[in-house]
C-alpha positions as a printed Julia matrix, in Angstrom:
426×3 Matrix{Float64}:
  72.54  162.93   45.22
  70.26  161.91   48.09
  71.43  161.54   51.65
  70.71  157.75   51.65
  72.87  157.17   48.54
  75.78  159.14   50.06
  75.57  157.05   53.23
  75.72  153.78   51.24
  78.76  154.96   49.25
  80.56  155.94   52.47
  79.77  152.54   54.05
  81.07  150.62   51.01
  84.25  152.7    50.87
  85.06  152.05   54.51
  84.39  148.3    54.13
  86.76  148.05   51.12
  89.42  149.94   53.06
  89.31  147.53   56.04
  89.36  144.45   53.78
  92.45  145.73   51.95
  94.19  146.51   55.25
  93.42  143.04   56.64
  94.83  141.35   53.51
  98.03  143.39   53.69
  98.55  142.54   57.38
  97.87  138.84   56.86
 100.26  138.49   53.91
 103.11  140.93   54.55
 103.31  141.63   58.26
 106.34  140.2    60.1
 104.08  139.53   63.07
 101.85  137.4    60.85
 104.87  135.34   59.81
 105.9   134.81   63.42
 102.51  133.3    64.17
 102.94  130.78   61.36
 106.47  129.97   62.47
 105.28  129.29   66.0
 102.61  127.01   64.63
 105.11  124.94   62.69
 107.34  124.32   65.73
 104.71  123.99   68.46
 104.32  120.25   67.77
 107.97  119.48   68.41
 109.12  119.06   64.8
 112.86  119.81   64.98
 113.59  119.18   61.32
 113.16  122.86   60.52
 111.59  124.5    57.46
 113.51  124.1    54.16
 114.87  127.37   52.79
 112.63  128.96   50.22
 109.51  127.12   51.38
 106.55  129.07   52.69
 105.18  128.46   56.15
 101.85  126.65   56.26
  98.84  128.93   56.58
  97.49  127.2    59.67
  96.08  129.05   62.59
  98.14  128.33   65.69
  96.39  126.78   68.68
  97.31  128.01   72.15
 100.23  126.01   73.54
  98.25  125.04   76.64
  95.66  123.31   74.47
  98.21  121.51   72.3
 100.13  119.73   75.07
  99.99  115.95   75.31
  99.64  114.81   78.92
 101.55  111.87   80.38
  99.1   110.95   83.13
 100.95  107.88   84.46
 104.37  106.21   84.34
 104.79  102.54   85.27
 107.43   99.83   85.1
 107.24   96.03   84.79
 110.37   93.96   85.48
 110.55   90.69   83.56
 113.13   87.92   83.74
 115.12   89.24   80.79
 113.89   92.75   80.15
 112.29   95.77   81.8
 109.35   97.68   80.37
 108.55  101.34   80.89
 105.04  102.49   79.95
 103.95  106.13   79.63
 100.15  106.43   79.6
  99.09  109.34   77.39
  95.85  111.23   76.99
  96.15  111.02   73.18
  98.5   109.91   70.41
 101.84  111.75   70.4
 104.86  112.15   68.18
 108.06  110.44   69.38
 111.58  111.73   68.71
 114.69  109.63   69.33
 118.3   110.83   69.36
 121.77  110.02   70.64
 123.28  112.3    73.29
 126.76  112.51   74.8
 128.44  113.34   78.12
 127.21  110.94   79.32
 126.52  108.75   76.31
 122.82  107.93   76.24
 119.69  107.46   74.14
 117.02  110.09   74.59
 113.43  109.23   73.62
 111.26  112.33   73.83
 107.64  113.36   73.49
 107.76  116.96   72.23
 105.08  119.41   73.3
 104.13  117.22   76.25
 103.77  117.58   80.0
 103.57  115.19   82.93
 100.68  115.04   85.37
 101.38  115.76   89.01
 101.28  112.06   89.96
 103.59  111.13   87.07
 106.08  113.83   88.11
 106.1   112.47   91.66
 106.84  108.95   90.41
 109.63  110.26   88.2
 111.3   112.12   91.06
 110.77  109.97   94.17
 112.69  106.88   93.1
 109.67  104.84   91.97
 111.1   104.54   88.45
 114.1   102.17   88.64
 117.3   102.37   86.55
 118.15  102.48   83.74
 115.18  104.76   83.02
 115.45  108.48   83.74
 112.19  110.31   83.08
 112.17  114.11   83.14
 109.97  117.05   82.28
 111.9   119.63   80.23
 111.18  123.32   79.79
 110.6   123.02   76.03
 108.01  121.64   77.09
 108.68  117.97   76.47
 108.88  114.7    78.34
 112.2   112.9    77.88
 113.27  109.36   78.77
 117.05  108.84   78.97
 118.71  105.42   78.66
 122.42  105.38   79.63
 124.2   103.26   77.0
 126.51  101.78   79.62
 123.52  100.25   81.43
 121.68   98.66   78.51
 122.42   95.97   75.98
 119.54   96.78   73.64
 116.21   98.56   73.65
 113.03   99.01   71.63
 110.41  101.75   71.71
 106.95  101.76   70.15
 103.52  103.3    70.63
 100.18  101.64   71.29
  96.65  102.94   70.99
  93.36  102.38   72.82
  94.54  103.69   75.23
  97.5   105.7    73.84
 100.84  104.6    75.32
 104.57  104.91   74.71
 106.3   101.63   75.54
 110.06  101.24   75.98
 111.54   97.77   76.43
 115.13   97.5    77.67
 117.41   94.51   78.02
 120.0    95.62   80.58
 123.68   94.89   80.22
 125.02   92.01   82.31
 127.03   94.45   84.45
 123.96   96.49   85.38
 121.57   93.62   86.19
 120.41   94.05   89.79
 120.4    91.18   92.21
 117.09   89.51   92.98
 116.96   91.28   96.34
 117.06   94.72   94.76
 115.19   94.35   91.46
 112.06   96.19   92.51
 112.18   99.73   93.9
 111.03  100.02   97.48
 107.32  100.75   97.53
 106.05  103.71   99.46
 103.09  103.63  101.79
  99.73  104.74  100.48
  98.41  108.16  101.32
  95.46  106.64  103.19
  96.71  103.6   105.16
  94.95  101.95  108.07
  95.56  103.36  111.57
  99.1   102.78  112.85
  99.48   99.37  114.45
 102.13   98.15  116.92
 105.54   97.39  115.49
 106.2    93.69  115.04
 109.35   91.77  115.95
 111.98   91.43  113.21
 111.58   87.64  112.9
 108.04   88.26  111.58
 106.31   85.68  113.72
 102.93   86.84  112.44
 100.77   86.86  109.34
 100.1    90.11  107.49
  96.85   90.29  105.56
  96.11   93.22  103.25
  92.43   93.91  102.56
  91.8    95.85   99.38
  88.32   97.42   99.08
  87.92   98.02   95.35
  87.56  101.47   93.77
  87.06  104.6    95.94
  87.13  108.37   95.7
  86.64  109.56   92.14
  86.29  105.95   90.98
  82.82  104.75   92.06
  83.01  101.36   90.35
  79.83   99.67   89.17
  76.37  101.14   89.87
  73.13   99.36   90.63
  69.6   100.14   89.36
  68.96  102.05   92.61
  72.24  103.98   92.15
  74.11  101.98   94.79
  77.83  102.33   94.08
  80.41   99.59   94.31
  83.0   101.61   96.22
  80.66  102.02   99.22
  79.84   98.31   99.44
  83.45   97.13   99.15
  84.55   99.52  101.91
  81.77   98.36  104.26
  82.69   94.7   103.76
  86.41   95.46  104.05
  86.04   97.28  107.37
  83.91   94.48  108.81
  86.42   91.87  107.64
  89.23   93.85  109.27
  87.44   93.83  112.62
  86.99   90.06  112.45
  90.62   89.37  111.49
  92.03   91.71  114.14
  90.7    89.42  116.85
  92.92   86.61  115.62
  96.23   86.17  117.49
  99.36   86.56  115.39
  97.57   88.39  112.59
  98.34   91.93  111.43
  95.66   93.5   109.2
  96.24   96.42  106.82
  93.92   98.09  104.32
  94.78   99.78  101.04
  92.06  102.29  101.93
  89.91  102.66  105.04
  87.79  105.57  103.81
  86.43  106.97  100.56
  89.67  107.89   98.8
  91.12  107.0    95.4
  94.14  104.71   95.31
  95.46  103.61   91.92
  95.84   99.91   91.2
  99.63   99.89   91.08
  99.93  101.51   94.5
  97.63   98.9    96.02
 100.0    96.13   94.97
 103.07   98.16   96.01
 101.5    98.71   99.42
 101.08   94.96   99.96
 104.62   94.2    98.75
 106.29   96.89  100.84
 104.52   95.64  103.97
 105.6    92.06  103.22
 102.01   90.84  103.21
 101.31   87.12  103.36
  97.86   87.38  101.78
  96.12   89.95   99.59
  92.3    89.94   99.37
  90.65   92.39   96.98
  86.9    92.9    97.42
  84.68   93.87   94.49
  81.06   93.82   93.37
  80.18   92.44   89.94
  78.0    93.87   87.2
  76.4    92.48   84.04
  74.33   93.94   81.16
  71.62   91.41   81.99
  69.94   92.19   85.31
  68.95   88.56   85.77
  72.59   87.47   86.33
  73.53   87.07   90.0
  75.89   85.19   92.27
  79.48   85.25   93.5
  82.8    84.22   91.95
  86.4    84.23   93.11
  89.34   85.1    90.86
  93.06   84.59   91.0
  95.56   85.95   88.52
  96.04   84.24   85.19
  94.85   84.09   81.63
  91.11   84.53   81.14
  89.54   81.21   80.18
  86.36   82.71   78.74
  85.04   85.98   77.35
  83.09   86.84   80.48
  86.15   86.59   82.74
  88.03   88.87   80.35
  85.15   91.39   80.44
  85.17   91.42   84.25
  88.93   92.03   84.31
  88.65   94.82   81.73
  85.98   96.56   83.8
  87.9    96.32   87.07
  91.18   97.29   85.38
  89.56  100.26   83.66
  91.09   99.16   80.33
  89.62   98.38   76.91
  88.74   94.77   76.33
  91.26   94.33   73.5
  94.21   95.34   75.71
  93.35   93.29   78.79
  94.66   89.86   77.74
  97.76   88.28   79.22
 101.06   89.11   77.58
 104.6    88.97   78.96
 104.01   92.23   80.8
 101.32   90.53   82.89
 103.26   87.35   83.62
 106.2    88.84   85.49
 108.33   85.81   86.3
 110.19   87.19   89.29
 106.93   87.91   91.12
 104.41   85.41   89.78
 106.27   82.3    90.81
 104.74   78.85   90.56
 104.45   78.72   94.34
 102.5    81.98   94.46
 100.11   80.87   91.72
  99.48   77.54   93.42
  98.87   79.24   96.78
  96.53   81.78   95.16
  94.55   78.95   93.62
  94.26   77.22   97.01
  93.22   80.48   98.71
  90.61   81.08   96.0
  89.04   77.61   96.33
  89.12   77.7   100.14
  87.47   81.13  100.22
  84.88   80.17   97.61
  83.88   77.05   99.56
  83.58   78.98  102.82
  81.54   81.77  101.21
  79.1    79.47   99.45
  78.6    77.33  102.57
  78.24   80.23  105.01
  76.13   82.6   102.91
  73.75   79.87  101.75
  72.74   79.26  105.36
  70.79   82.52  105.24
  70.6    83.59  101.6
  70.18   81.73   98.32
  73.42   82.56   96.5
  74.46   81.27   93.1
  77.98   79.89   92.88
  79.97   80.79   89.74
  83.09   79.07   91.04
  86.78   79.96   90.83
  88.14   81.66   87.7
  91.34   83.18   86.38
  91.65   86.59   84.75
  94.4    89.22   84.24
  93.42   91.63   87.01
  95.87   94.51   87.23
  95.58   94.75   91.03
  96.76   91.12   91.37
  99.46   91.41   88.76
 102.38   92.71   90.85
 101.57   91.29   94.26
 104.29   88.93   95.45
 102.05   86.92   97.8
  98.95   84.7    97.33
  96.24   87.02   96.05
  92.56   86.74   95.18
  89.78   89.04   94.01
  86.3    88.28   95.33
  83.26   89.43   93.33
  80.78   89.06   96.19
  77.51   89.71   94.31
  76.01   91.41   91.24
  75.08   95.0    91.94
  73.32   95.08   88.56
  70.82   92.5    89.82
  67.95   94.28   91.66
  67.58   91.5    94.24
  71.28   91.37   95.09
  71.58   95.15   95.06
  68.84   95.21   97.71
  70.81   92.68   99.77
  74.04   94.65   99.41
  72.31   97.66  100.97
  71.53   95.64  104.13
  74.14   95.62  106.94
  73.18   92.04  107.86
  74.14   90.78  104.38
  77.47   92.64  104.19
  78.27   91.3   107.68
  77.52   87.76  106.44
  79.79   88.28  103.44
  82.6    89.56  105.7
  82.18   86.53  107.97
  82.32   84.15  105.02
  85.54   85.76  103.75
  86.94   85.55  107.27
  86.17   81.82  107.45
  87.84   81.22  104.09
  91.0    83.11  105.08
  91.15   81.35  108.46
  90.81   77.98  106.79
  93.67   78.79  104.4
  95.91   79.98  107.24
  95.17   76.83  109.25
  96.21   74.66  106.29
  99.37   76.68  105.66
 100.86   77.24  109.09
 104.46   78.43  109.19
């Protein structure tokens, strides 16, 4: 027998040996069974495996890759019920059970973890009763509802984006008074410089300026790569300087530098500082570069498709989940008086902007519109959102890059706010 033939026989023999060994390990080894068992429980299925059934032959994914992330937790308080929303990074399984001592309902997301910001909200008092949101060691995210504090509840999931929604109707004994319904808002991480303390009778007007986007959220981009967050901050800072010269006016900003502040915290910041006006500054964008002009929004139901598209873009939500439902029309905050005042502020500001800007620049007026902007949703004072120009239009993008134009825009906003304050003196 030749040397080459002997080598081939030896190679084939060793290959057969390793294949047989691999099959034996995969089918009979206790360690192989433990891998399958871990796979069957890693997704939070607590029903167990029926006796006599074989574990599924599915390769287990690392636990760190399988976790669902709860990246935000938010609450909306309505006139007759309270809604808790858990924003998820993908669809998740939900388990519900009854627990005792104390008696409560536990709604859990198995194999899930909370983001850092969600954990902070769950632990710093931002989430009001009756909800108790916790991260367990399992790992899982659990929401507890004390039975003594609720009359009834309902939980369901939504997609695009994935969310777990829990609606609770509190018991009559646990209903908070109107003065304590909302948890006290905390200051933002990047507030304006500290200003002098005001007298307790509040003989002044507080105006919160909200430059849209910031930090990791650039907003809309122009053909020359101009970003919305830079323009809104420039206009906001110039507006602040103008308003600060007014006697009896205190001016605060949701951000005064390039930092990210989420939409809910912007509204909380205005509420906690008892603001009298809230002015959010944004720059518009459109698929067609020929579209240009300014428009002013106040909160409400979108009257046309375009208004809904603008709200969806600024909210960072899909178009089909941007419309107004009960969770947008929160009765204890969006009172008739606030809506009427917001409408007046919007029309006053629009008139001042069109009149003042058109003295130097030809600006197209798109009027006053309503849309369900998230940032206006929870403010308890007259609030508007100004789309000052179209960054997608090459001509207006060029203007937005000029300090003289942004100064003119700030002055026009200033004139509109001043006019509103003059017509609504205390």
